[in-house]
FINU-976651 format. One record per residue (C-alpha): x, y, z; residue in one letter; residue number from 1. Coordinates in steps of 0.05 Angstrom, whole numbers. Each point is the difference from the previous one (the first is absolute). Layout:
N
east	north	up	aa	i
X	Y	Z	A	NUM
...
This chain:
660
east	north	up	aa	i
246	1996	4345	X	1
-49	54	-21	X	2
-40	-48	-60	X	3
-44	-59	18	X	4
-44	-37	-31	X	5
-46	-53	14	X	6
14	-78	-2	X	7
-8	-49	-63	X	8
-43	-62	1	X	9
64	-36	-16	X	10
39	26	55	X	11
-59	-14	50	X	12
-7	-72	-17	X	13
75	3	13	X	14
-5	26	64	X	15
-62	-56	21	X	16
39	-53	-23	X	17
62	25	52	X	18
-51	-3	51	X	19
-15	79	5	X	20
-70	26	12	X	21
-37	75	-1	X	22
-60	21	29	X	23
-13	37	-64	X	24
57	-9	-55	X	25
-25	64	-23	X	26
25	36	51	X	27
76	-27	-12	X	28
38	54	-39	X	29
74	-15	-25	X	30
54	33	-42	X	31
4	-8	-77	X	32
62	-44	0	X	33
-34	-51	62	X	34
8	-72	-7	X	35
-38	-43	48	X	36
55	-58	10	X	37
30	22	58	X	38
-68	5	45	X	39
-19	-65	35	X	40
-59	-7	52	X	41
-20	68	12	X	42
-69	28	16	X	43
-13	70	-18	X	44
-55	40	27	X	45
-25	74	-7	X	46
43	46	-50	X	47
59	-30	-19	X	48
62	27	-57	X	49
61	-39	-9	X	50
67	13	-38	X	51
49	-42	-32	X	52
40	-57	37	X	53
62	-2	-51	X	54
56	-3	50	X	55
32	-47	49	X	56
24	4	73	X	57
60	-16	27	X	58
-2	-12	77	X	59
50	-14	50	X	60
33	-63	-10	X	61
-10	-5	-79	X	62
-65	-18	3	X	63
-50	30	-67	X	64
-68	17	13	X	65
-32	25	-72	X	66
-49	57	3	X	67
-61	-20	11	X	68
-66	-4	48	X	69
-9	-76	38	X	70
-45	-22	59	X	71
-37	65	12	X	72
-57	43	9	X	73
-9	66	-37	X	74
-55	44	19	X	75
-2	77	-23	X	76
79	-7	-20	X	77
41	33	-54	X	78
71	-33	-15	X	79
52	20	-29	X	80
45	-27	-53	X	81
44	-55	18	X	82
-28	-13	62	X	83
5	-72	42	X	84
-47	-11	48	X	85
-9	-67	23	X	86
-30	-36	64	X	87
-47	50	32	X	88
-39	-39	56	X	89
-49	46	2	X	90
-10	59	-52	X	91
21	61	-23	X	92
-51	57	-4	X	93
-7	75	-25	X	94
76	8	-18	X	95
42	27	-52	X	96
59	-39	-14	X	97
66	31	-35	X	98
45	-30	-56	X	99
55	-57	25	X	100
-36	-14	68	X	101
11	-66	36	X	102
-45	-23	47	X	103
-8	-71	25	X	104
-20	-47	50	X	105
-47	52	44	X	106
-70	4	36	X	107
-30	56	-15	X	108
1	73	-38	X	109
-49	42	1	X	110
-38	71	5	X	111
-70	4	30	X	112
-32	64	-7	X	113
35	70	-5	X	114
65	4	30	X	115
54	61	20	X	116
55	-65	8	X	117
16	31	66	X	118
3	74	-14	X	119
-41	43	47	X	120
16	-55	63	X	121
7	45	58	X	122
61	-21	42	X	123
-4	15	72	X	124
70	14	13	X	125
33	31	67	X	126
-63	-7	40	X	127
-34	-68	-5	X	128
-68	32	18	X	129
-5	49	-57	X	130
5	72	-9	X	131
73	-4	-46	X	132
-28	-45	-59	X	133
37	11	-64	X	134
-39	-18	-61	X	135
51	-45	-45	X	136
-3	4	-78	X	137
54	-33	-51	X	138
35	67	-5	X	139
5	10	77	X	140
67	38	19	X	141
32	-5	74	X	142
-6	83	-7	X	143
-83	1	-9	X	144
-7	-52	50	X	145
43	35	46	X	146
-48	63	-13	X	147
-67	-45	1	X	148
20	-32	75	X	149
38	61	35	X	150
-31	60	-27	X	151
-68	-10	36	X	152
-5	69	30	X	153
-20	18	-68	X	154
-63	-31	-15	X	155
-20	36	-71	X	156
68	-27	-25	X	157
-14	-69	27	X	158
-71	10	-40	X	159
25	22	-55	X	160
54	-58	-10	X	161
-55	-48	16	X	162
-43	27	-64	X	163
60	-6	-40	X	164
28	-75	19	X	165
-72	-18	-1	X	166
-17	31	-74	X	167
70	-40	-21	X	168
-29	-73	41	X	169
-56	12	-40	X	170
36	11	-68	X	171
36	-66	14	X	172
-69	-47	9	X	173
-23	-42	-44	X	174
-45	-66	-7	X	175
60	-32	-27	X	176
64	-16	19	X	177
61	5	-39	X	178
68	-50	-1	X	179
53	36	-38	X	180
44	-34	-60	X	181
61	-50	17	X	182
-31	-2	76	X	183
2	-80	30	X	184
-46	-25	46	X	185
10	-76	29	X	186
-14	-42	59	X	187
-50	56	23	X	188
-52	-1	46	X	189
-58	56	-3	X	190
8	68	-32	X	191
-56	38	0	X	192
-13	73	-26	X	193
75	12	-7	X	194
34	34	-68	X	195
64	-26	-11	X	196
58	39	-32	X	197
39	-20	-64	X	198
57	-48	12	X	199
-19	-26	73	X	200
6	-55	23	X	201
-46	-43	51	X	202
17	-61	25	X	203
-32	-48	50	X	204
-41	64	32	X	205
-47	-28	55	X	206
-57	56	-11	X	207
1	82	-42	X	208
-59	37	21	X	209
-16	64	-21	X	210
68	32	-25	X	211
40	29	-54	X	212
74	-23	-23	X	213
36	49	-35	X	214
53	-38	-34	X	215
31	14	-63	X	216
55	-16	-47	X	217
51	53	37	X	218
-23	-30	65	X	219
-41	-62	4	X	220
-28	-26	67	X	221
5	-70	27	X	222
-51	-23	48	X	223
18	-68	31	X	224
-22	-65	34	X	225
-52	1	55	X	226
-7	78	-10	X	227
-69	31	32	X	228
-14	63	-24	X	229
-72	39	14	X	230
-17	69	-15	X	231
80	15	-31	X	232
40	38	-50	X	233
64	-26	-22	X	234
45	46	-35	X	235
45	-3	-52	X	236
70	-43	13	X	237
-26	-33	65	X	238
-2	-58	23	X	239
-46	-37	54	X	240
33	-81	16	X	241
-9	-52	48	X	242
-80	3	30	X	243
7	74	17	X	244
-67	19	18	X	245
-26	74	-12	X	246
-63	41	15	X	247
-24	60	-25	X	248
76	20	-20	X	249
40	36	-57	X	250
63	-24	-11	X	251
53	49	-40	X	252
41	-14	-53	X	253
66	-45	11	X	254
-36	-22	65	X	255
20	-71	30	X	256
-47	-36	39	X	257
18	-66	17	X	258
5	-61	54	X	259
-74	5	22	X	260
2	68	19	X	261
-68	18	24	X	262
-26	68	-11	X	263
-71	42	12	X	264
-21	82	-10	X	265
73	10	-27	X	266
33	40	-50	X	267
75	-22	-32	X	268
22	54	-51	X	269
67	-5	-42	X	270
54	-60	14	X	271
-31	-25	79	X	272
22	-67	18	X	273
-39	-33	35	X	274
4	-88	26	X	275
-9	-45	66	X	276
-37	57	40	X	277
-66	40	1	X	278
-38	60	-12	X	279
-52	35	18	X	280
-23	76	-17	X	281
69	23	-25	X	282
21	56	-40	X	283
64	-34	-35	X	284
32	63	-33	X	285
61	-24	-50	X	286
52	-45	20	X	287
-28	-28	66	X	288
23	-65	9	X	289
-19	-58	51	X	290
26	-70	-3	X	291
-16	-43	64	X	292
-58	-38	14	X	293
-2	21	76	X	294
-9	80	-28	X	295
-69	38	10	X	296
-8	64	-35	X	297
-65	30	18	X	298
-34	76	-4	X	299
63	29	-20	X	300
31	45	-53	X	301
65	-21	-28	X	302
50	15	-62	X	303
81	-33	-17	X	304
-18	-31	71	X	305
34	-67	20	X	306
-34	-43	51	X	307
41	-38	56	X	308
-25	-68	19	X	309
-50	5	45	X	310
-21	68	-13	X	311
-70	21	28	X	312
-45	50	15	X	313
-72	6	35	X	314
-49	52	-11	X	315
-59	-26	52	X	316
-38	51	42	X	317
-35	-58	35	X	318
-61	40	20	X	319
-6	28	-78	X	320
34	-49	-43	X	321
56	2	-47	X	322
2	80	-11	X	323
76	14	5	X	324
45	9	-56	X	325
71	17	-10	X	326
58	18	-46	X	327
76	-18	-12	X	328
22	57	-45	X	329
46	-19	-59	X	330
58	-42	18	X	331
-18	-28	65	X	332
14	-63	27	X	333
-7	-50	48	X	334
38	-47	39	X	335
-21	-73	10	X	336
-54	-14	52	X	337
-8	85	5	X	338
-72	25	23	X	339
-37	64	-5	X	340
-69	16	29	X	341
-34	45	-43	X	342
-4	60	-3	X	343
75	18	-17	X	344
26	31	-59	X	345
78	-15	-7	X	346
45	50	-36	X	347
31	-13	-68	X	348
55	-47	-13	X	349
-8	-19	82	X	350
17	-69	35	X	351
-47	-29	42	X	352
23	-52	55	X	353
-29	-39	56	X	354
-77	24	25	X	355
-38	71	-3	X	356
-57	5	41	X	357
-5	84	15	X	358
-23	19	-73	X	359
69	33	-25	X	360
1	50	-53	X	361
62	12	-32	X	362
-10	22	-65	X	363
41	75	8	X	364
58	-45	29	X	365
20	-51	-61	X	366
56	-37	-12	X	367
-9	-20	72	X	368
6	-64	38	X	369
-63	-16	51	X	370
25	-51	53	X	371
-46	-37	57	X	372
38	-2	73	X	373
-45	-24	57	X	374
-59	24	-43	X	375
22	68	-8	X	376
8	26	-76	X	377
80	28	-9	X	378
11	41	-64	X	379
58	12	-28	X	380
2	51	-58	X	381
22	6	-56	X	382
57	-59	8	X	383
-29	-38	-55	X	384
27	50	-52	X	385
71	-38	24	X	386
-27	-72	-22	X	387
29	-34	-61	X	388
-68	-36	1	X	389
-42	73	-18	X	390
52	14	-53	X	391
0	-67	-17	X	392
-79	-5	-4	X	393
3	75	-39	X	394
42	-33	-55	X	395
-36	-68	-9	X	396
-77	29	-6	X	397
15	26	-70	X	398
42	-63	-26	X	399
-64	-44	26	X	400
-52	39	-31	X	401
-30	-58	-40	X	402
-46	35	-43	X	403
5	-12	-75	X	404
-65	29	-23	X	405
12	72	-26	X	406
-68	26	26	X	407
26	4	78	X	408
-60	18	44	X	409
44	24	54	X	410
47	53	-2	X	411
57	-15	48	X	412
57	49	24	X	413
49	-48	29	X	414
48	59	32	X	415
21	-7	77	X	416
14	75	9	X	417
-60	44	-29	X	418
-37	59	19	X	419
-51	-49	38	X	420
56	-29	45	X	421
45	62	3	X	422
-60	43	23	X	423
-9	-56	59	X	424
74	8	19	X	425
-9	67	5	X	426
-60	-11	39	X	427
39	-57	39	X	428
62	53	12	X	429
-46	49	36	X	430
-37	-46	39	X	431
64	-35	39	X	432
31	75	2	X	433
-65	27	34	X	434
1	-68	46	X	435
75	18	24	X	436
-24	72	9	X	437
-55	-11	46	X	438
20	-67	30	X	439
73	26	10	X	440
66	-26	-42	X	441
20	-36	50	X	442
-65	-45	15	X	443
11	-77	-6	X	444
-71	-12	-27	X	445
-45	38	-37	X	446
-67	-17	-12	X	447
-38	10	-75	X	448
-64	-21	-19	X	449
-6	-64	40	X	450
74	-17	-10	X	451
64	14	40	X	452
62	24	-27	X	453
68	0	28	X	454
45	54	5	X	455
65	-25	-50	X	456
-60	-29	-53	X	457
-30	69	6	X	458
62	46	-12	X	459
24	-56	-55	X	460
-81	3	-33	X	461
17	75	-7	X	462
69	-14	-32	X	463
-31	-47	-47	X	464
-48	44	-24	X	465
37	54	-21	X	466
49	-38	-31	X	467
-55	-25	-48	X	468
-26	70	-10	X	469
63	19	-24	X	470
11	-51	-45	X	471
-70	12	-40	X	472
7	73	4	X	473
75	-11	-22	X	474
-26	-55	-56	X	475
-51	42	-27	X	476
44	67	-13	X	477
49	-36	-27	X	478
-51	-35	-47	X	479
-21	69	-13	X	480
62	26	-23	X	481
25	-63	-38	X	482
42	6	-67	X	483
-20	73	0	X	484
55	66	-12	X	485
-5	53	55	X	486
30	60	-14	X	487
-34	37	62	X	488
-37	11	64	X	489
-63	26	-44	X	490
9	-68	-49	X	491
3	-46	62	X	492
-59	37	30	X	493
-42	-12	-65	X	494
23	-72	-9	X	495
-27	-7	68	X	496
-63	30	-11	X	497
-61	-57	-3	X	498
-37	-6	-60	X	499
-65	-4	32	X	500
-35	24	65	X	501
-34	-76	8	X	502
37	-34	50	X	503
2	48	66	X	504
-29	-28	63	X	505
-13	-61	29	X	506
5	-69	-45	X	507
-31	-64	3	X	508
13	-75	-12	X	509
-71	-25	-28	X	510
29	-74	1	X	511
59	7	-43	X	512
-15	66	-42	X	513
42	58	37	X	514
-33	66	-22	X	515
-21	69	31	X	516
-56	-3	48	X	517
-27	60	-52	X	518
-5	-39	-62	X	519
-34	-70	39	X	520
-44	68	19	X	521
-14	29	-65	X	522
-12	-69	-28	X	523
-54	-9	54	X	524
-34	66	-10	X	525
-2	-20	-77	X	526
-35	-65	16	X	527
-46	31	50	X	528
-19	60	-57	X	529
-11	-59	-56	X	530
59	32	-38	X	531
23	-71	0	X	532
-46	-52	-16	X	533
35	-69	-17	X	534
48	-48	29	X	535
41	11	-54	X	536
5	80	15	X	537
11	-13	68	X	538
66	-45	-16	X	539
23	40	-57	X	540
11	62	63	X	541
40	-57	40	X	542
40	-8	-63	X	543
16	72	0	X	544
13	14	71	X	545
48	-60	-12	X	546
33	22	-53	X	547
13	77	28	X	548
39	-24	66	X	549
58	24	-1	X	550
-23	68	-25	X	551
-48	8	54	X	552
60	-32	45	X	553
40	55	-20	X	554
-55	60	21	X	555
0	-42	76	X	556
75	-1	3	X	557
12	72	-21	X	558
-52	23	50	X	559
29	-46	49	X	560
85	16	-20	X	561
-18	71	21	X	562
-36	-1	56	X	563
53	-56	28	X	564
60	38	-10	X	565
-23	68	11	X	566
0	17	-68	X	567
-31	58	-46	X	568
-21	-15	-73	X	569
25	74	-16	X	570
64	-6	29	X	571
21	-76	1	X	572
81	-3	-34	X	573
40	-50	-25	X	574
38	1	67	X	575
-69	-31	30	X	576
-11	-51	-40	X	577
74	-23	7	X	578
-16	0	73	X	579
-59	-48	-15	X	580
39	-45	-40	X	581
56	-11	48	X	582
-62	-11	57	X	583
-16	-49	-57	X	584
66	-37	-8	X	585
6	-4	76	X	586
-74	-34	7	X	587
3	-48	-58	X	588
70	-22	23	X	589
-23	-7	71	X	590
-69	-36	-14	X	591
42	-48	-50	X	592
51	-14	60	X	593
-46	-15	47	X	594
-30	-49	-53	X	595
67	-36	-12	X	596
8	-1	83	X	597
-74	-38	0	X	598
13	-49	-57	X	599
70	-23	33	X	600
-40	-17	55	X	601
-24	-62	-49	X	602
69	-25	-15	X	603
21	-1	77	X	604
15	-60	44	X	605
-64	-1	32	X	606
-30	-4	-65	X	607
40	-57	-17	X	608
-31	-48	56	X	609
-33	-55	-35	X	610
51	-6	-51	X	611
53	-56	-4	X	612
-45	-53	37	X	613
57	-47	13	X	614
69	40	-10	X	615
48	44	31	X	616
-12	76	12	X	617
41	10	-70	X	618
-39	-50	-40	X	619
-65	27	34	X	620
29	74	-28	X	621
11	-35	-72	X	622
-64	-31	-8	X	623
-35	69	19	X	624
39	28	-51	X	625
-23	-50	-57	X	626
-72	17	20	X	627
6	70	13	X	628
60	22	-32	X	629
53	47	27	X	630
-25	71	25	X	631
45	45	-46	X	632
-31	-44	-62	X	633
-75	11	21	X	634
-43	30	-58	X	635
-32	46	41	X	636
65	30	47	X	637
34	10	-67	X	638
-62	39	-27	X	639
3	37	65	X	640
82	18	-14	X	641
-18	16	-67	X	642
-55	43	20	X	643
45	39	45	X	644
51	8	-49	X	645
-59	19	-58	X	646
-40	55	46	X	647
73	29	26	X	648
22	15	-78	X	649
-72	28	-13	X	650
4	53	68	X	651
78	12	-29	X	652
-22	9	-71	X	653
-56	53	11	X	654
47	34	53	X	655
45	14	-48	X	656
-48	31	-51	X	657
-25	39	67	X	658
67	23	12	X	659
15	29	-74	X	660
């Protein structure tokens, strides 16, 4: 509503008869079509602007409330059209309230002084004593936070990023808070210096102080009973419920926090789900999940991670305080009652079992098991490549992406095999071969970092990594030559040549975004030099990297293919490609068969223990089938068999074209 007028004498008289008072009626402005019928027991002070009150709200249970203001004190407040504001115990001050908003039974809603609404707040992630602070803001992505937290060896970069974020935070500052359109705030306590987006639902919160709730029509935010948030930002589509307590925390898009979860100085990015436990100074990348009361995550970096019950870490050097940190790279999991003494670094898609106190670094040996036996960490390299759980995780993450906001802050790459993980497998394969060479191929135990590797595990690890490398390189080649006429070797060579030089060298996973390190460094150079000067410019660059992933991936895969198979770009032939495809077929079938056998264990007689509570073995089996189904009909099992058939046919089709 843009056109306002002063109240008429007749309207003021009606309002006074309805027990409304004003410090100065001249400071109360109203919309042209305003009628005073639905305002009762209201105290106005400061500058007031009111819309019209023409519609009804239909509440749960069929109760109807007409728009209006009843039993409230308003100071410097703009109220949009068709709002309902009732039973404000204290007052509402210095707010602009959007149309069709419903506010009932709240204590206080105010903006005091100039506020940036949580933007610019420093969060001491990873190191509780400071040194890795991330300045949060309501456009923060996991990738931007990753650079700010971990690239401290580039002080000019950090200073430039701080200036950019400070400027953005200042642009958000105001002496007035906002409550968006179609917002519901009921049974709420203390709300101070909070900017609330459209379609947000706030029910029964205890306290909200100095924050932003980025709710919108596409992705509403829900904040539930007993929640306490201080110095916070809640992104679109998130929900914070059931007495959760957050202090200096960023909650990303489509995150869920509930069941009394407690967190301080932590960042949670897209699709995290945190319940019951506790977090302190963690960097929770996309899909970091913890459900259990006894689970503590502290001073660690995680992504695509599932924490088992009782998972714990510690970061104390008792003379110098809690200064240590650790990382579980993407896809790592912890079992129940696992423990890691920081500092440590766990490789991608690895499983941690038991207590580990010798500071393992397994980042170059991904897809491994870390098993504790008599206070010693035993490493089983590559074994997780055959795990049905790993494959299931890779399939479920895209399906569990609950972000409904078309404006996505995090650029998430879900690929299990990528230049990031394959480069680590290549390093891991070389490490294992060197261990065997130095210590002797007949050694029973090999030492790596602070872990032990058994002979059989080392040899199997080399085979697992080689199989995965064959699979990835074959995938890349087949995709590159898909649906093309290949009349001669020169046509094959021309098609295989990369479209861009970008992609060679090392790749990094910056909390969900997998990209060439050269592109990340180019971005950082542009921030340092002043060529990138705002938050949106940085965000657009991450979007560009993500969009070009497969183009960059082929550049990397092409170079690795030539090196791994000992080929020359100028002399590669159809026969060379055919050999790669055949190795790929063998690798795909081998890995799928290993996954198939692993899935079969879930249907063994041992797995039936606990079924058929009071019956015979036959009844036990029948009970198991009713609950779990039969192995051959399991959707995942049939998908594995279909995958073998489809991939075999895909390889055969390319081999046929190459043969011609």
